[in-house]
N, C-alpha and C positions, 0 to 999 in steps of 0.2 A: 743700618738704615740710612746713614748719611750718603752711602754710595748709591743706594736705590733712589733716594730723593734727588740726588744730582743727575742721575740718568733721566728720571722722569721730567725734571726741570729742563734738561737739554732738549728732550723730545718736544716739549711744549714750545720752547723757543724756536724750534724748527718750523712748527706750524704757524708761527707768527709771520712767515713769508707768504701766507695765503694770498693776499691781495696781488702781490707782484706775480706770483706763479699763475694765478687765475687769468690775469690779463695776458700773459704770454701764451697760455693755452687757448684762450678764446679767439685769438687771432687766426687759429686754424679751424676751418669749418669743413674740412674734408671728411668723408666717411671713414670709420675705423675698419681696418683689415684684421688687426690683431685683437681678438676678443679674449677676455679673461677665461681661464679654464679651471675646472674644479680639481682640487687636490685633497687628499685624505691621509697624509702622513701622520697627522696628529689624531687620527680617528674621528676628526670633525671635518666634514666636507666644507671647504672654503674656497672661494675664488683665489687664484694664485696672487693676484694683485692686492688682495685684502688680508693675506697671511701676515701674522706678526713676526714671522721668522724668515730667514733667508732660504731660498729654495731654487732648484732647477727642475723643470719638468720636460720630459721628452716623450712624444707619442709614437705610435707604431709607424706612422709615415716618416717621421724624422729618423727613426732608427733604421728603417729600410733604405732610405735615401742616403744615409751616411756611408754606405759601402762597407761597413764593418762586418767581418766574418764571425767574430766572437764578441761576447759582451765586454771583455777586457779592451778590445780595440775600440769599442764605442765609448766606454767610460773615459779612455784617454783623450777623447775629443771634448769632454765636458770642461767647464771652467775651473774646477777645483780638485779634480780627482786625477791621480797619477797611478799607473800600474806598472809593475816590473816583475819579471820572472823570479820566483822564489828559489834561491840556490841554483840558478840556471835553468830551472824547470819552467818552460813557457806555458804549461798547462795548469800550473798552480801558481798564481801570481799574487804578490803582495800589493796592497792598496794604501795610498796615502791621500788623506783628505785634509786640505788646508795646512799642509806642511807639518803635520804631527810626526812625520818621519816614516820613510819607506820601510825601515827595519821592523818597527812595531806598529805601523799605521793600521794594519788590519784589525788590531785589537782595540782600536779607538773608534771603530765604526760598527754600528749595529746594522746588519743586513737582514731584510725580511723578504720573503716570497709570499705574496698574497696575504700579508699581515702576520705571517708566522716567522719567528726568529730562525735565522740560519747560522748563528754564531757557533763556531767550534769551541770545544772546551780545552783544546790544546793550542799550541802556538803556530800550527799550520794554517795558512790563510783559507778562508772559505772557498770552496771549489765552485766558482761561478760558471765554469765550463760545463757543469752538469745541467745548466739552463740553456736550452736551445734559443739562439737569438731570434729565430723565426717564430718562436712561440711567445715572445714578449709583447704585451699590449702597450705598456708604458713604464717609464722609470721616473721616480721622484727622488731627488737628492736634497735632503734637509741638512743644512750646514750650521754647526754650532748650536744645535737644539735636538730635542728628542729624548732627553734623559728621563723626563717625567713618565712618558708613556712606555718606553722600552727599557729604562733602567741601566743596568751594568754595561759599560763599554761605549756609551754614546757621547764621549767627551769631544770627539771630532764631529759627529753628526750621524746621520742614518742614510742608507740607500734602500729605497722601497722598490721592489720589482713586482710587477703585476703581469701575470701570464694570461693567455687566452685558453678557454676550453672550446676549441674549435670542433664543431660537429661535421664540417665538410671533409671530404676525402681528398687528400692531396699527396703527391709524391714528387720529390725533388732530389737532385744530385748535382755535384760539381767536382771538377778536378782542377789542380793548379800546380805551381812549381813546388819544389822540394817535397814531392810525393803527397801533396795535399789532396785528400779525398773526403767528400762529405756526402751523406745521404740522409734523407728525412722522410717520414711518412706519418700522416695523421688521418684519423677517421673518427666517426661517431654518429650519433643520431639523437634526436630530442622529440619529446611529446609535450603535452601541456604541463605535466607534473614531473617528468623524468628526463634526465639528460645524461648521456654517456659519451665520453671522449677518450681516445687513446693516442699516444704519440710515441714514436721511436725514432732515434737519430743516431748516426754514427759519424765520427770525426777522426781522421788520421792525418798526421803531419810528420814528415821526415825532416831532418836537420841538415846542416851543412858542415858540421864538424868532421874531422878526419876519422877514418875507421880505427876502432880500437884493436887491441890484441886479439879479441874474439871475432873480429870481422864486422862488428856492428857500428852504426852511427847513432847519433842522438835521434830519437823519434818518440812519438807518443800516439796513443789511440784512446778513444773515449766512446763508450756505448751507454746510451740512456734509454730507458723505457718508462712510460708513465701511463697510468689508468686512473680516471676520476669519474665519480658518479655523484649526481646531484638529484635530490628528491624534494619536491615542493608540494606537500600535501594540502596546504591552504595558502591563501594570499598573504598570511601573516607569519608563516613559518617556512624554514628551509634547512635541510640537512645535507651534509656532504661527506664523502669518504674518498681517499686517494691513496694510491700505492705507487712508489717510485723506486727503481733500482738503477744504480750507476756503477759501472765498472771502468776503471781507468788503469792504464799501464804506461809508464814513462821510463825513458832511458836518456839521461843527460850527463854531460861530462862533469867531472869534479873541478874544483877550483884550479885556476891557472895562475902562474906567477905573472906579474905585470909585464916583465920583459918578453915572456913567451907570447902573451896576448898581443903585444904591440907588433911582434914579428909575424904572427899568424893567428888572427882571431878565431879561426876554425880549428886550432890545435886542441888536442886532448892530452898533451904532453907537458908536464910541469917544467921540463927542461933540466931535471936533476937525476931522476931515477928511471927514465924511460916512460913509456905510455902508462897512463893511469887508467884504472878501470872506470867504466861509466857507472854512475849511480842508477840502480834499477829499482823502481818503485811501483808497487801495485796497490790499488785501493778499491775496496768494494763497499758500497753504501746502500743499505735498504732503509726506506723510511715509510711510515704510515701517518696520514693526517686525517683527523676527524673534525668536523665543524658543525655548528648549529647556530641559527639566528631566529629568534622568536620575538614577535612584536606583542608585548604583554598588554599594551593599551595604546591609545592614540599617541601618547607622548613618551612611552617607555619601551625600549628595545633591549633584549638580552642577547649577548653573544658569547659563545663558548668555543674554544679551539684547543685541540690536543694534537701533539706530534711526538712520534717516537723514531729515533734514529739509531741504527746499529751499523757500526763502521769498523772495518779492519784495514789497517795500513801496514804494509810491509816494506821496510827499507833495509836496514841492517838487522833489525829485529821486528817482531810482530807485535803491534800494539792494537788493542781492542778498545773501542769507545762506545758507550751507550748514553743516550740523553733522553730525558722526558721533559716535555714543556706543556704547561697548562696556562691558558689565559682566559679568564672570565671577566666580563664587564657588563655594566648597565649604562645605557645612554638615555638621557632625558632631554627632550627637545620641546621647547615652548616658545614659539616666536623668535625673538632675538637672543634667547638664552639657550645654551647647550651645555650640559654637564655630563661628564663621564667619570665613573668610579669603577675600580676593578682590583683584582688581585692576580698575581702571576706566580707560578711555581716552576722552577727550573732545576733539574737534577742531572748530573753527569758523573760518570766514572771512567777512569783510565786504568787499564790493566795491561801489564807487561810481564810475562813469565820468564823471558830470556833476556831482559835488559841487564845493565850493569848492577842495578839493584832491583831484583824481581819484587814487584809490589803492586798494590792497588791504591789509587788516589781518588778521592771524590770531592765534589763541590756541589753545594745546594744553595739556591737563591730563593727567598720568599719575599715578595714585594707587594705593597698596596699603594694605590695612587688615586688622585682625582685630578681632573683637568676641566676647566671651565672657560667659556667664551661668551661674551655679551656684546651686542652691537646696538649702539644708539646713535641716531643721526648719521654722521659721517665718520664715526670713531668705533673701533673694535678693540676691546680689552680682553686679554687672556691671562689666566693665572692657573698654575698647577704645582703640585707638590707630591713627593714620593718618599716612602720609607722602606728600607730593604735590610734584611738580615741574611748574611752569608756565612755558611759553615763549611769548613774544610776538614779532610781527614787523610792520613797517610798510614798505610799498614804494610809492613815489610815482612812477608812470609808469616804473618800472624804472630811475630815475635816482638816487633817494635811498632808502637802506635803513637801518632801525634795528631793533635786536634787544634784547630784555630777557628776564630770567628770574627766577623766585622759587622758593625751596626752603623749604617750610613744613610744619608738622605740627599735628595735632589729637589730643586725647585726651578720654576720658569715663570717670568712675568714679562708680558709683551703688550705692545700697542701698535695699531695701524690707523693712520689718519688719511682719509680721502680728501685731497685738496680740491680736485676737480676731476672731470672725466679723463683727463690725461695723466694725472699724477697722484701717486700714493706714497706716503712716507711710513716707514715701519722701524721698530726697534724692539729688542728683547734682551733680557739679562737673565742668565741661568747658571745654576751649579750642577755639575755632572760628576760622575765617578767611574772609575775603571778598577775592578778588583782583579787580582792576578788569576790567569788561567792555570790549569794543572801543570803544564810544562814549566811554568815559571819557578816551581819549587825544586827543580832539578838542575844540575850542572849539564853542560853540553855532553858530558860522558855518561849521563844517566843517573848520577848519584843524588840522593835527596839532600838539598841544601837548606831546607827550612822554609817557613812561611814568610812572606813579605807584606808590607803595608799596601793598601789600595791607593791609587792615584785619584786626586780630585782636581777639578778645573772650574774656573769662573770665567764666563764668556759674555761679552757684550757685542751685539750686532746693531748697526745703524745703517739704513739703506733706503732706497727709493725705487719705485717702478714708474717708468715713463713710457706712455704709448702715443704713437702718432699713426697717421694713416699708412705709413710705410715701414715702421719699425717698432720693436718692443725692447726696451732697454732696462736692465736691472743693475744697479750699482750698490755695493755693500762694503762698508768698512767694518772690520772686526778686530778683536783683541782677546786673547785668552791667557790667563795666569794659571799655572799648574803647580801643584804641590805633590811631592812624592811620585813624580813621573817614573814609570817602570822602564828600566834600560838594561840591556845585556852588556855586561862588562867582561870582555874576554881576558882582561888582565887582572881580574879580581882574585882569581884562584888558578890552580894548575890547569883547569879545563874551562874556566870562565863560568860565571853565574849571573843571575839577575839581581839588580840593586834598585834602590829608590833614590832618585835625584831630589835634593831638597826643594829647590824652586827653579822653575823655568817658565818661558812664555813664548807665545807665537802671536803674530799680528800681521795684518795686510789688508788689501782691498781686492774686490772682484768686480769685473765688468762683463756682463753678458748682453749681447745684442742679437736679436733675431729680425730678419728683414726679408 
């Protein structure tokens, strides 16, 4: 309580600069170009300048004008996100938000598409290349917050991706260097109560590495198809269903020695035993999403989302993953007060019949939460809490069984103070957690190494939004203290395994300016 009291006291001290800041702002009487925009990462629609948490928002126009060909290229242009090819694979990239580490950073970010969780249950980063950049309407990046609404894995923050259900017919194609070829097609139609849309896109990219012993270079191709249907029988109800299939095939060189890389970055030769084989990876993903939104009364709205994902990934062995995700919530809106309460169920299993240890591993999350926001005069207060139960299991050919569980909570308290039309101050303090994914229980060779503890973090954000007639500036100071951070230690055993670091921290500042 002392920490929370100190934080709140500090925020109130910041607001004491009101008179000076007001005088500075009132000297500018030019009309505003940059208007606040609505964001809904917390499931509560709020002006970005009035949010109690740090965020970045990019609309369709900004994404298009960035020149990025993939979503990874675009995210690398943001203030706090860094992407890097995973094990040399440019089509499956790791993400790092706020310096949590490029190695495990993807596991500290919750990624959603149209509000539905995209998080993998294994250690492979989320495949964002399955989302066509031409189909993205906007991207919201929430930093150091989001654990109450989305739970497990939001220690670094969240990335919210919203796509378009375009009913227009369009066809596009492009070619580029290194064998880059893209093509996309979308179509659809709509009536007063019914909407149908379909999208297909293809992406292929060759590499620059030397040819291997089989005559191939590094390359990759990606094929996406998506169909969605929306039905709105009344003004107060809406139902949706969608089907998506993604096939990807990658070929990328194995690890190089430092000396070989320095001599020739395009080499596929370690310099010791001759040419190494390229890693050949294929991945097939089928997903189904269902959704409904019903306005029960003038003030109450019910939302239900369900998603099912069936994925097969083949590298040196074939691993099959299945996940089920259910999110049901009630939203209450009454003037300045907004309340959301809900429950989430998430189940996933990992099956590998030809691994070092043929086995099936499962993980199940059940969480309940509430999030509230209240606005009075020029101040907005937010408060939220979450309780989550996680269960794990490991079955080795039905001869060895192991079980584990964690019971953990999260909370978030925030404030936003409008000083004047130019300036807003905000701050929030939250606790988040990251439970281990199923791959964390195995060594790099595939042997079961046992369950490990979840990681927890406590983060404080203090920042401001400043608008003028020509620019929009956001400044954020942040600091996170972590306990039991999950880390892969390649020296801990013969093959390396995952361990928990006792205590660690990350801190810094962010500046974003649009003009």
